[in-house]
N, C-alpha and C positions, 0 to 999 in steps of 0.2 A: 649722878655725876658718875663716872668710873674713871680711876689715874692707875696708869701701868709704869713701871720703870724698870728700863733694860739697859746693860752695858753697850756701848756702841764700837765699832771697829776702831776708834780712835784713842779706845782706853776712857774714855768719859761716858755720860750718862745721858739716855735720851727717857725724857719725860713725855707721856701723851694723856691728854686729859680731855674726856667726851662728856658733853652734856646733853641729855636727851630731854623731851617734851613728855608728859604723861601718858601718852599711847607709845612710847617707845620709841619715836621718831628721833634721829639724830639733830641736834641744832648747831653745836660747836665742837670742833673737834681741834686742840690746840696741842703743838708738838713743840717742846725745848729740846734742841740739842745741844749740848754740853760737850766741848773737847777735854781732853786732861789738861790741855793749856789752851789758854785765849779764852775770847769772849763766847757766851751763848747765843744760839741763833733761834729766834720763836716764831713759828708759822702757825697761823690762826686762819680755820678754813669756817667760815659761817654759811649756814644753809637759809637764806634770806627766804624762800617761800614758806619754812616754819612759823615766821611770825605772823603771815598775813592770816 
């Protein structure tokens, strides 16, 4: 798992968390976009073929 954080253009913070299998293939990528005020938005991308 690798996680990064960065300030976004709205003055809030974006967090990106990636999970990988043992061969290094990306399994999931989760991005949480948080503005300075208001609710966070979460986007999850799942690579389905990685589970078969």
